N, C-alpha and C positions, 0 to 999 in steps of 0.2 A: 610512514605512519599508517598503522593497520585499521585503527578506529577514529572516528571522527567524534563519536558521542559514546560516553559510558556512564551509566549510573550504577551506583554500588549501593544496594539495601536503602534506597531513596524512600522518604517518607513524608506525608503531609497530613497533620493531626488537625482538623477544624473543630474545636470544641469538644473533643472526645470523640469525634468520628473520624476515622482513618480513610481519608479519600485516596490516598496512595499508600500503599503498605508494604514497604521493604521491596521495592521494584527494582529489579537489575535488568537493564537491557545494553545490548551493544549494537551500534550503527557503524558498520565498516565503510571506509573510503570508497565511494562509488555506488554505494547502496541506493536504491530507490525502495524505501523500509515502509512497508504498509503496517499501521498501527490500528488494531481492530479492538472494539469492545462495545458493550451495551451502552445505554444511556446511564451516565453517572458512574462508570466503570473506572474513571480517573486518568483518561487519556488527555483531556484538556489541561487538566490540574499539572500533570507531569510535564507537559509542552510548555506550559507557563513558567515552572520552575527552571527548565532547561534555557528560556529565553530571558530570565531574570525578571518576571512579572510577579512571581512568588518565590517566597524563601522556603527550602525544605525545613521540615522538624528535625530530619534525620538523615543520615546517609551522605553519600559523596556523589558530586556530579564532576566528570572531566570533559572538556571539550578540546579537541586537537592534542590529545595527550596532555593536556595542562589542566591544572585545578585552578589557575588564575582566571576564572571565568570573566571577569570584566573586561579584559585585554582580548581575550578570545571571541567574546560576542560580537565583535566587530566584523568578524569573517561570517556572522549568521545572519540571514533574512528571515523575516517570520511573519505569519498572519494568523491569529490567534482569536476563535470565536467569531463575534458580528464583525463585519467590515467597519474599521474606525476611520471615517472620513471627514473632510471639511465639507458639510453638506451645501453651502452655497457657493463652493468653487467648483469649476470645471475639472475634468480629469487633468489637464496639463496643468492647471494651477495647483491642484492637490500634490502632483508630481515634483512641481518647481519647490513648492514648500519644503518637502521632503528632502530634496536634493540640496537645498541651501542649510537645513538642519545637520545634514550629514556632511557638510563642507565639501560637496563635490562641485568642482569648478566647470566641468564640461556640460554645457547646456543642451547639446544635442542628444545626449543619453535619454533624456524623458520622451522625446518623441520616438525614439529607436524602441524603447520598451513597451511604449502605449500601442505601437504597431505590432510588436509581437504579441500582445495581448489582446490584439484585435479591437482597440479602442483609439484608433488613430482619427476616425472620422465622427468624434462626438461634438466637436466644435465648442460651442458656447453653452450646451447642455449642462446643467449643474447637477452634482452628485446625488443631491436629494430626490433628482426626478429619474435616475438611473435604476433600472431593474436590478433585483438582488443578484442575477448574474453577471450584469455588468459591474456591480460594486465589487464582486468577487474577483473578476478579471482585474480591476483597478488595484485591488489590494494585492495581488500576485505581482502586478508591475511594480508596485511601491516596495515589495519585498525584494525585488531584484536589483534595487538602486544600491550603488555601493560595490557591486560586483561580488557577491557573497559565494563563499565556498560550500556552504551548508545552508538548505532551506527547511523550515519548519513550518508545516502547513496544516491548520486544523480545518478539516471539511472544506477544501477549496473548490469543490466542484458542487456544493450546495447551491440550489437554485437555478443551475444550467440545463438547458435543453440538450437532448441526446447530441446534437451538432456541436454544441459548446462544450460538452463533456469531452468529445472527442479531440476537439482543438486544444483543451487543456492536457489531456493525455499526452498528445504530440508534443506539446510545448514541454512537458516534464521530460519526456524521453529525449528530446533535443539539449535541452539543458544538462541532463544527465550525461548523455553519450558524447555530445560535440563541445561542451564546456567544462565538463568533469565535475559537476555540482552534485555532491550528495545531497538526498531527500528524505526526510522524515515526513509522512504524509499519513493523516487519519481520513477515512471515507466510510460512508455507510453503502456505498455503491460496490460491492465486493467483486461483481463481474468485471468493473474498470480496474480495480486493484490488481487482479489476476492477470490482467493484460500488460502491467508494467512493473509491479512489484518484483524485487529480487531477493527481498527478505521480508519476513512477516513477524510480528509480534502481537500476540494476544492477551489482552488484560480483561479481567471481570472481578467485580467488587473491590476493586483497588489491588488486586494482587495479580502478579504475573502468572499467566496459565501456560503459555508455551512461546518458543521462539526457534525458528527455523528457516532455512533457505527455500526459496521457491522451487528449486529443484526437488526437494523432498515432499512438495505437496501432492503429487500424483499417488505416491505410495501411501500418505497419510489419508487420503479420501478413499483409500480401498478400491482401487481400480481394478475390475475384474473382466474377463472376456467370456461372453457367453457363445457357445457355438451350436448352431442347429445343423444337425449331420443326419445321413442316412443310417450310420451305424454308430451310436453314441459311445457303446462298449469300446469298440475297437479304437475308435478316435482317443477315447481316454487314455488307453494303453500307449497309443504312439506319442501322445503329448507328454505322459509320465516319462517315457524312454527319452524324449528330446531334452527334458530339463529336470535335473536332480531336484531342484526345489519345488517342482510342480506341485500344486494341491488342486486336484480335479475331483468335482463332484457332479452328480445328476441331479437335473432341476425337476420339478413336478410336470413340466411340459416335455420331459424325455429328451432335453438336450443336456449339455454340459456346461459347467461353469469352472473357469480357470482362473485361480486367484492370482491377480498380477498379469504380468507377460502381454499387456495391451500391446505395448510396442513390437512384440513378436508376432502378430497376427498374420503378415505376410508369409513369413516362414513356416507358420502352423498350416496355412491354407496350401501350400506348396507341398507340404509333406504329406497332408491328406490326399491331395490330388492324385500324386505319385501312387498313393496305396488304393486308388480307384474308390475312394471315399468321397460321396458327393456333399459338398458344403453348401447348404442354402443361405446360411447367414453367419457372420462374425460380428457382434454387436458387444462395443465396450459399455459397462455400466459402473456404476459406483456413486458415491455421495456426490452431490454437487458442493461447490465451495462453500455456499451459504450454510449447507445442512451440516458439514464439518465444522465450521467454526460455530454453529449453534451448540452442537455436542460438546465442543472445548468449553464453551461458556454455560452449560449447565442448562440449556435451553433458553436462555435470556435473549431477549430481542437486542440485535446489534446496534450501534448507531454510527 
């Protein structure tokens, strides 16, 4: 099976307002799919439709290659919007209730998942007294009950401190690599997505803007190599001869800028050294991940 999730021209109309407007995405088996968009872009609405919490106005959704979504959703774990917990229950009690609802017989799984989520020592503390970060981690643990093959997670790092964010990122990578779980995750912390996502989807104003592999990101961000050297003209000629596709330009600082080829910095330095050209600095430059996505979304603030 190549795709865990496919949406084909899926739409959601709320009283004449298109919250999701003919969106098609493909989440491949084994992906950590980073879903990005501004506030109100339609991310949460699409995730709700995938998980059966809302019905599409139009289009088609398939899970695990099947359009029988009721049967396939048993393989899906999700946490959408604000954590939905029993406030007067402890973390373990919340897990136990969900375990019984899902008909899971093995009791020890609750403790194991709480440990994975970093909540094994919360004791008798009630969920209403948890920090937002603790509630998010409990929701992640709940979403893992039933041993799902696909996780749909809406802003799962919301409210976490830097250490908590790193722990959640490590958890996702563990679940993805060691357990083979495919993950669709939205987040406003783009730097964290960059560290784990294998594929991206960008949505703006209800419409899909772009979808691409993480390997394509460097080229899309317009990465360049700025070289400060003793002989810019000669260095430019040498680099042009090294690469057929080389685009070399002079900068106002009398250095040279090479479009792309950041990964070839070592080879370029070696060749210039052989020609007795002094290289004072090799500096990669380009759009930050955040800047690139803002351009895709027409300058809208991402969420």
